[in-house]
C-alpha positions in Angstrom: 15.3 -31.4 -4.3 16.3 -27.8 -3.8 20.1 -28.3 -3.3 20.7 -24.7 -4.2 18.8 -23.5 -1.0 21.1 -25.7 1.2 24.1 -24.2 -0.6 22.8 -20.8 0.1 22.5 -21.6 3.8 25.9 -23.1 4.2 27.5 -20.3 2.4 25.7 -17.6 4.3 26.4 -19.3 7.7 30.1 -19.5 6.8 30.2 -15.9 5.9 28.2 -14.3 8.7 28.2 -16.7 11.6 25.5 -18.7 13.2 24.2 -15.7 15.1 23.1 -14.0 11.8 23.9 -10.5 13.0 22.4 -9.3 9.7 19.0 -9.6 11.3 19.9 -7.2 14.3 19.0 -3.5 14.7 19.9 -1.1 13.1 18.4 -2.3 10.0 21.2 -1.1 7.8 24.0 -2.1 10.1 27.7 -1.2 9.7 30.0 -3.1 7.2 33.3 -4.5 8.2 36.5 -3.2 6.7 37.4 -6.5 4.9 34.1 -8.2 3.7 34.0 -9.5 1.1 37.6 -10.5 0.8 37.2 -13.1 -1.8 35.0 -14.4 -4.6 33.5 -17.1 -2.3 32.7 -14.4 0.4 31.1 -12.1 -2.2 29.0 -15.0 -3.4 28.0 -15.9 0.0 26.9 -12.2 0.6 24.8 -12.2 -2.6 23.1 -15.4 -1.6 22.3 -13.9 1.8 20.5 -11.1 0.0 18.4 -13.7 -1.9 17.7 -15.4 1.4 16.2 -12.3 2.8 13.4 -12.6 0.1 12.4 -15.8 1.9 12.4 -14.2 5.3 9.6 -11.8 4.4 6.6 -13.6 5.9 3.4 -11.9 7.2 0.4 -13.8 8.7 2.1 -17.0 7.3 2.3 -15.9 3.6 5.1 -14.8 1.5 4.9 -11.0 1.8 4.3 -8.7 0.0 3.9 -11.0 -3.0 1.0 -13.1 -2.0 -0.9 -11.4 0.8 -1.5 -8.1 -0.8 -4.2 -9.3 -3.2 -6.4 -10.1 -0.1 -6.6 -6.3 0.5 -8.1 -5.6 -2.9 -11.3 -6.2 -4.8 -10.2 -9.7 -6.0 -9.6 -11.2 -2.6 -11.5 -11.9 0.5 -10.3 -12.4 4.0 -11.6 -13.8 7.2 -13.6 -11.1 9.0 -11.9 -11.5 12.3 -8.3 -12.1 11.3 -6.4 -9.7 13.5 -5.9 -6.3 12.0 -6.1 -7.4 8.4 -9.8 -6.3 7.6 -8.7 -2.8 8.6 -6.4 -2.6 5.6 -9.4 -2.4 3.5 -11.4 0.0 5.7 -9.0 3.0 5.6 -8.5 2.6 9.3 -4.9 1.4 9.6 -2.3 3.4 11.4 1.5 3.9 11.3 1.9 1.4 14.2 0.0 -1.5 12.4 2.2 -4.6 12.4 2.4 -5.1 8.7 3.0 -1.4 8.1 6.2 -1.5 10.4 7.3 -4.9 9.4 7.3 -4.7 5.6 9.3 -1.5 5.9 11.7 -3.1 8.2 12.2 -6.2 6.1 12.7 -4.4 2.9 15.4 -2.2 4.5 17.1 -5.3 5.9 17.3 -6.6 2.4 18.8 -3.4 1.3 21.2 -3.6 4.2 22.5 -7.0 3.1 23.0 -5.6 -0.4 25.3 -2.9 1.1 27.3 -5.4 3.2 28.6 -6.8 -0.1 28.4 -3.8 -2.4 30.3 -1.4 -0.3 33.7 -3.2 -0.7 32.9 -5.1 -3.8 35.0 -2.8 -5.8 38.0 -3.7 -3.7 37.8 -7.2 -5.5 38.0 -5.8 -9.0 41.1 -7.2 -10.6 41.5 -9.8 -7.8 38.6 -12.1 -8.9 37.2 -13.1 -12.2 35.9 -9.9 -14.0 32.8 -11.7 -15.2 31.9 -12.8 -11.7 32.6 -9.3 -10.3 30.1 -7.7 -12.8 27.5 -10.5 -12.2 27.6 -9.9 -8.4 27.2 -6.2 -8.9 24.4 -6.5 -11.3 22.5 -9.0 -9.1 23.0 -6.8 -6.1 21.7 -3.6 -7.9 18.8 -5.6 -9.2 17.8 -6.8 -5.8 18.2 -3.4 -4.3 15.9 -2.0 -7.1 13.3 -4.7 -6.3 13.3 -3.7 -2.6 13.1 0.0 -3.3 10.4 -0.4 -5.9 8.2 -2.0 -3.3 9.0 0.7 -0.7 8.0 3.5 -3.1 4.8 1.6 -4.1 3.6 1.1 -0.6 5.1 4.2 1.3 5.8 6.8 -1.4 8.8 9.0 -0.6 11.4 6.9 1.4 14.9 7.5 2.5 17.4 6.4 -0.3 20.5 4.9 1.2 23.2 3.5 -0.9 25.7 2.3 1.6 25.9 0.6 5.0 25.2 2.9 7.9 27.2 3.3 11.1 25.8 4.1 14.5 26.4 7.8 13.9 25.2 7.7 10.3 21.5 6.9 10.4 19.3 10.0 9.9 18.1 10.5 6.4 15.1 12.4 5.1 12.4 11.0 2.8 13.6 11.1 -0.8 11.0 12.0 -3.4 9.8 8.6 -4.9 10.5 9.9 -8.5 14.1 10.4 -7.6 14.3 6.9 -6.0 12.8 5.3 -9.1 15.1 7.2 -11.5 18.2 6.2 -9.4 17.3 2.5 -9.3 16.7 2.4 -13.0 20.0 4.1 -13.7 21.7 1.6 -11.5 20.3 -1.2 -13.7 22.6 0.0 -16.5 22.2 -2.1 -19.7 25.9 -2.6 -20.0 26.0 -3.9 -16.5 23.0 -6.2 -16.9 24.6 -7.6 -20.1 27.2 -9.3 -17.8 24.5 -11.6 -16.3 24.0 -15.0 -18.0 20.7 -15.0 -20.0 19.6 -17.7 -17.4 21.4 -19.3 -14.6 22.1 -23.0 -14.7 18.8 -24.6 -13.6 20.3 -27.7 -12.2 22.4 -25.7 -9.8 20.4 -22.5 -9.0 16.9 -23.4 -10.0 15.2 -20.0 -10.6 16.6 -18.4 -7.5 19.1 -16.0 -9.2 18.2 -13.2 -11.3 19.5 -13.7 -14.9 19.6 -11.3 -17.8 16.0 -12.0 -19.1 14.6 -11.6 -15.5 16.7 -8.5 -15.0 15.3 -6.7 -18.1 11.9 -8.0 -17.2 12.3 -6.3 -13.7 13.5 -3.2 -15.4 10.5 -3.2 -17.8 8.1 -3.8 -14.9 9.5 -0.9 -12.8 9.3 1.4 -15.8 5.7 0.3 -16.5 4.7 0.8 -12.9 5.9 4.5 -12.9 4.7 5.4 -16.4 8.0 5.3 -18.3 6.1 3.5 -21.1 8.5 3.8 -23.9 11.4 2.5 -21.8 9.0 -0.3 -20.5 8.3 -1.3 -24.1 11.9 -1.3 -25.0 13.1 -3.4 -22.0 10.2 -5.9 -22.4 11.0 -6.5 -26.0 14.7 -6.9 -25.2 13.7 -9.5 -22.4 11.3 -11.3 -24.7 13.9 -11.4 -27.6 16.4 -13.0 -25.3 13.8 -15.4 -23.6 12.9 -16.9 -27.1 13.9 -20.5 -27.2 14.6 -20.5 -23.4 11.4 -19.5 -21.8 7.9 -20.4 -22.8 4.4 -20.4 -21.3 3.7 -23.7 -19.4 1.0 -25.7 -21.0 -2.1 -26.2 -18.8 -4.9 -28.7 -19.0 -8.1 -26.7 -19.4 -10.5 -29.7 -19.1 -13.7 -28.6 -17.4 -14.8 -30.8 -14.5 -18.5 -29.9 -13.7 -18.6 -31.9 -10.6 -16.0 -33.3 -8.2 -16.8 -36.8 -9.3 -15.4 -36.1 -12.8 -12.0 -34.8 -11.9 -9.8 -32.0 -10.6 -8.2 -29.1 -12.3 -4.5 -29.1 -12.1 -2.5 -25.9 -12.0 0.5 -27.6 -10.5 2.6 -27.5 -13.7 2.7 -23.8 -13.2 2.0 -23.3 -9.5 3.1 -26.5 -7.9 6.4 -28.3 -7.1 6.6 -29.5 -10.7 7.0 -25.9 -11.8 10.1 -25.4 -9.7 12.1 -27.7 -11.9 10.0 -28.2 -15.1 8.3 -24.9 -15.9 10.0 -22.8 -18.5 7.8 -19.9 -17.5 9.4 -18.8 -14.1 12.1 -16.3 -14.8 12.8 -15.6 -11.1 11.5 -17.0 -7.9 11.8 -16.9 -4.2 13.0 -20.3 -3.0 12.1 -22.1 0.2 13.2 -25.3 1.7 12.2 -27.0 5.0 15.8 -28.4 5.4 17.2 -24.8 5.8 16.6 -22.9 8.9 13.9 -20.0 8.7 13.3 -21.0 5.0 9.6 -22.0 5.0 6.3 -20.3 5.0 2.8 -21.6 5.9 0.8 -20.1 3.0 -0.8 -23.5 2.3 -2.4 -23.5 5.8 -3.8 -20.0 5.3 -5.5 -20.8 2.0 -6.4 -24.4 2.3 -9.8 -25.9 2.9 -10.7 -26.8 6.5 -11.3 -30.4 5.5 -7.5 -30.5 4.9 -6.9 -28.9 8.3 -6.2 -25.5 6.7 -7.6 -22.4 8.1 -9.5 -21.2 4.9 -8.5 -17.6 5.8 -8.3 -16.2 2.4 -9.8 -16.6 -1.1 -11.2 -15.0 -4.2 -14.1 -12.7 -3.7 -17.5 -13.2 -5.4 -16.6 -10.2 -7.6 -13.4 -12.1 -8.6 -15.4 -15.2 -9.6 -17.9 -13.0 -11.6 -15.0 -11.4 -13.4 -14.0 -14.5 -15.5 -15.4 -14.3 -19.0 -17.4 -17.0 -20.7 -15.6 -19.0 -23.3 -16.9 -16.7 -26.1 -14.8 -13.9 -24.5 -17.9 -12.0 -23.1 -18.7 -10.9 -19.7 -21.3 -13.1 -17.9 -23.7 -10.1 -18.1 -23.5 -10.3 -21.8 -22.8 -13.8 -22.9 -25.6 -16.1 -24.1 -23.5 -18.9 -22.7 -23.9 -18.0 -19.1 -26.6 -19.5 -16.8 -26.5 -18.2 -13.3 -28.0 -21.4 -11.9 -25.1 -23.4 -13.5 -22.5 -20.6 -13.4 -19.2 -22.5 -13.8 -19.9 -24.0 -17.1 -18.6 -22.3 -20.3 -16.3 -20.1 -18.3 -12.7 -19.0 -18.8 -10.7 -22.2 -17.7 -8.7 -20.0 -15.3 -11.7 -19.8 -13.0 -11.3 -23.4 -12.1 -7.6 -23.6 -12.5 -6.9 -20.6 -10.2 -9.9 -20.7 -7.8 -11.9 -23.4 -5.9 -15.8 -23.2 -6.0 -18.3 -25.4 -4.3 -19.0 -28.6 -6.2 -15.5 -29.0 -7.4 -12.6 -31.2 -6.0 -9.4 -29.9 -4.4 -6.3 -31.9 -3.5 -8.3 -35.1 -3.8 -11.2 -34.1 -1.7 -14.7 -33.0 -2.7 -15.2 -29.3 -1.8 -18.6 -28.1 -0.8 -19.9 -25.1 1.1 -23.4 -26.5 1.2 -24.5 -27.0 4.8 -26.5 -30.0 3.8 -23.2 -31.8 2.8 -22.1 -33.0 6.3 -19.5 -35.3 4.7 -17.5 -35.0 1.5 -15.7 -37.7 -0.4 -11.9 -38.2 -0.2 -10.8 -39.7 -3.5 -7.3 -40.6 -2.1 -8.5 -42.6 1.0 -11.8 -43.5 -0.9 -13.9 -42.8 2.1 -16.2 -40.1 3.2 -14.8 -37.6 5.8 -16.6 -34.9 7.8 -17.0 -31.6 5.9 -15.2 -29.3 8.4 -15.9 -26.4 6.0 -19.5 -26.4 7.1 -19.9 -28.3 10.2 -18.1 -29.0 13.5 -15.5 -27.2 15.5 -14.8 -23.6 14.1 -17.0 -24.2 11.0 -18.0 -20.5 11.2 -14.4 -19.9 9.8 -15.2 -22.0 6.8 -15.1 -20.7 3.3 -18.7 -19.3 3.4 -19.0 -19.3 7.2 -20.0 -16.2 9.1 -16.5 -15.3 9.7 -14.9 -16.9 6.7 -13.4 -15.3 3.5 -16.6 -15.2 1.5 -17.4 -18.4 -0.3 -14.4 -19.4 -2.3 -10.7 -20.5 -2.0 -7.7 -20.0 -4.1 -6.3 -23.0 -6.0 -3.0 -21.4 -7.0 -0.1 -22.7 -5.1 -2.0 -25.9 -4.0 -0.3 -29.1 -4.5 -1.5 -32.7 -3.8 1.9 -33.3 -2.2 0.3 -31.6 0.9 -2.4 -34.1 1.2 -2.4 -35.2 4.9 0.5 -33.0 5.8 -1.2 -30.0 7.5 -1.8 -31.5 10.9 -1.0 -30.5 14.4 1.8 -28.0 14.6 3.1 -29.1 11.1 2.1 -26.1 8.9 5.3 -25.9 6.9 5.1 -25.0 3.2 8.2 -24.7 1.1 6.6 -24.2 -2.3 8.6 -21.6 -4.2 7.0 -18.3 -5.1 7.5 -16.8 -8.6 8.5 -13.2 -8.6 8.5 -12.7 -12.4 7.0 -15.3 -15.0 6.8 -15.1 -18.7 3.0 -14.4 -18.7 3.6 -11.3 -16.8 6.4 -10.1 -19.1 4.1 -10.6 -22.1 1.4 -8.4 -20.4 4.0 -5.7 -19.4 5.0 -5.6 -23.1 1.3 -5.3 -24.1 0.5 -2.6 -21.6 3.6 -0.5 -22.3 2.7 -0.6 -26.1 -0.9 0.4 -25.3 0.0 3.3 -23.0 3.0 4.6 -25.0 1.8 7.1 -27.7 4.4 5.4 -30.1 3.4 2.0 -29.0 2.7 -0.9 -31.5 -1.0 -1.9 -30.8 -0.8 -5.0 -33.0 2.1 -6.2 -30.9 0.1 -5.5 -27.7 -2.9 -7.5 -29.2 -0.7 -10.4 -30.1 0.8 -10.6 -26.6 -2.5 -10.6 -24.8 -3.9 -13.2 -27.4 -0.9 -15.4 -26.7 -1.7 -15.5 -23.0 -5.3 -16.2 -23.7 -4.5 -18.9 -26.3 -2.6 -20.9 -23.5 -6.1 -21.4 -21.8 -8.0 -21.7 -25.1 -9.7 -18.3 -24.7 -10.5 -16.6 -28.0 -8.6 -13.6 -29.3 -9.7 -10.3 -27.9 -12.1 -8.3 -29.8 -11.2 -4.7 -31.0 -7.9 -3.2 -31.9 -8.2 0.4 -30.6 -6.2 1.6 -27.7 -9.3 1.8 -25.6 -10.3 -1.8 -26.5 -6.9 -3.2 -25.9 -6.5 -1.3 -22.5 -9.8 -3.0 -21.3 -8.6 -6.4 -22.6 -5.2 -5.9 -20.8 -6.8 -4.9 -17.5 -9.0 -8.0 -17.7 -5.8 -10.2 -18.4 -3.8 -8.8 -15.6 -6.7 -9.2 -13.2 -7.3 -12.8 -14.2 -4.0 -14.1 -15.2 -2.0 -12.7 -12.3 -4.6 -13.0 -9.5 -3.3 -14.2 -6.1 0.3 -13.2 -7.0 0.3 -9.7 -5.4 0.0 -7.4 -8.4 -3.6 -6.1 -8.0 -3.0 -3.8 -5.1 -0.9 -1.4 -7.0 -2.5 -2.1 -10.4 -5.7 -0.4 -9.3 -3.9 2.5 -7.7 -2.0 3.3 -10.8 -4.7 2.7 -13.4 -7.1 5.6 -13.9 -10.7 5.4 -14.8 -12.5 7.6 -17.2 -12.8 10.4 -14.6 -9.1 10.2 -13.8 -9.6 8.6 -10.5 -7.7 5.5 -9.4 -9.6 2.3 -10.4 -9.4 1.4 -6.6 -11.8 4.3 -5.9 -14.6 2.2 -7.4 -13.1 -1.3 -7.0 -12.8 -1.2 -3.2 -15.3 1.4 -2.0 -18.5 -0.1 -0.7 -19.9 -3.6 0.1 -18.1 -6.8 -0.6 -20.6 -9.4 -1.4 -20.5 -13.2 -1.0 -23.1 -16.0 -1.6 -25.8 -16.1 1.1 -25.2 -18.5 4.0 -26.4 -21.8 3.0 -26.0 -21.1 -0.7 -23.2 -21.9 -3.2 -24.3 -19.4 -5.9 -26.0 -16.1 -6.0 -28.6 -14.7 -8.3 -27.0 -11.2 -7.9 -26.3 -9.6 -11.3 -23.1 -7.7 -11.4 -22.1 -4.5 -13.2 -18.8 -4.9 -15.1 -17.2 -1.9 -16.5 -14.6 -1.5 -19.2 -11.8 -1.8 -16.5 -13.3 -5.1 -15.5 -14.2 -3.7 -12.1 -17.2 -5.7 -10.7 -19.8 -4.1 -8.5 -23.4 -4.9 -7.4 -26.3 -2.6 -6.7 -27.8 -4.7 -4.1 -31.1 -5.3 -6.0 -30.6 -6.3 -9.6 -30.6 -10.1 -10.2 -30.5 -12.5 -13.1 -34.0 -13.9 -12.4 -35.8 -11.0 -11.2 -36.2 -12.5 -7.8 -35.0 -10.8 -4.5 -31.3 -10.1 -4.4 -29.8 -13.1 -2.4 -26.1 -12.2 -2.0 -25.0 -11.1 1.5 -22.7 -8.3 2.4 -19.4 -10.1 3.6 -17.7 -6.9 4.6 -17.5 -3.3 3.7 -14.4 -1.7 2.2 -13.4 1.9 1.8 -10.8 3.8 -0.4 -10.3 7.6 0.4 -8.8 9.6 -2.4 -5.5 11.4 -1.5 -4.9 8.9 1.4 -5.2 5.2 0.5 -2.9 5.4 -2.5 -0.3 4.7 0.1 0.0 3.2 3.5 1.0 5.3 6.4 4.7 5.8 7.1 5.9 3.6 9.8 5.6 5.1 13.4 9.0 3.7 14.6 10.9 5.2 11.7 9.2 8.6 12.3 10.0 8.8 15.9 13.6 7.6 15.6 14.7 9.3 12.5 15.2 12.9 13.4 15.1 14.0 9.7 11.5 12.6 9.3 9.3 13.1 12.4 5.6 12.6 13.0 4.7 15.7 11.0 6.0 14.0 7.8 3.5 11.1 7.7 1.7 10.4 4.4 -1.3 12.5 3.6 -4.6 11.6 5.5 -2.8 9.8 8.3 
């Protein structure tokens, strides 16, 4: 039970009324002269800001956290899903829905911060000192989270640090470097130290940002914007505090060659069990179907059509070919790899995080083979029609002509949804982790690799710790170049489907100084041929773990049998950012259409 979500809703409604004026235009609406007037009101306001995290949904998914990966090399998306393929073709414009809506929702979150923060100082001396500083720290961390996303996606954005009035709305774009410096300075160490190391789990779950999560967020932002020494410092501080409180969640890495032998289970880390039992989640977005507007339908988007899902998104073939063999080598190098039996002897995260034909998912056999007209349901113990390959709308199946490209994500599946996705009932209230310990370990590793004064032995140890959880061998090599390659593999594999890849491949540079995205999402995206579940295509895997295909080279010397699922394009100097939202440019006199991002 998610009692804390219900508490959020009650407190929020009490403070702001059932009409929820916070959601009205202008995005950063005026504050009142008295709110917050008490500790209870201040807490209600803070919880309303957390609630805004759960209100950011796009095409059914928690946004931007989960959906962004489908616009990168690791994700594939249904080819006819309205507008979304355009996000990988360099053809979006300032008026596209997600371009406008993400900007709007992030500023709505910031406006909720200011409704509390503007008058919070009036409570100093009137409420418990520790509560005052905790509220302030939470609000500034949340504002930093929102502004970080704004700068990642749009570049320079107006920095607003107070509630706006009807006459106070025109702000020019602030250089993103200045915005990042400001939000980092706001997250002052002395202020963050007023937060509890972790909030009481029984009361708050992982909804509120505690001290470990706050320093992890600060380390993440420093890393993203190349403040590597500070990133290393704050990651270490967070990890030192986390010791004995947080830990990597154990995972069962048993390999099930066929659906008849069993089903991989990532739910201790990515299912309902994780919400209460995982010690790895530092901070998460919380959902609850009992609270108004507090659900998403991400399960519908990613679930097999056999389960009445839409199978709209999934890992790309390039993502599947990324996973190393159990000896730590790429499939192009390992003697353990057999392209005709490609799933055996692979990094266990392939099956834990992705669904491939021949496996089982949520109790039902999964097959993209058109010959399999029925599949076995291990829960009802009957054969059921294989809607992924036959019947109404089967062209939208995982490897159908309009499907996502052959595979599905397994992260964030839970057998609790068996039989629930029927008719209009697409509700999903599975929480979404924002920061977990595995990411913090990789932040610490990358910061030490990229900082000239970094501890490379420490970096290697952190990467190896993440790999050891899934019984993968320690990384080979101890040089900065070797560890950078290992780190980029780990982030790609460990954090897949959680929204990090979009910005990672824009901030990482290749040997020519170009963003990794220039190679990763420029050209054809391949999938297994229609009617096939595996391909003989032999990839090229570079030291950044970017996977590409030349369209001719195969493992067996026979004709290349992969098909082009779609084509993707990345233009240097343009696609590092989205366009600036049209509505903001035409309504804000200090911006204007002439100040769009380059190339748009």
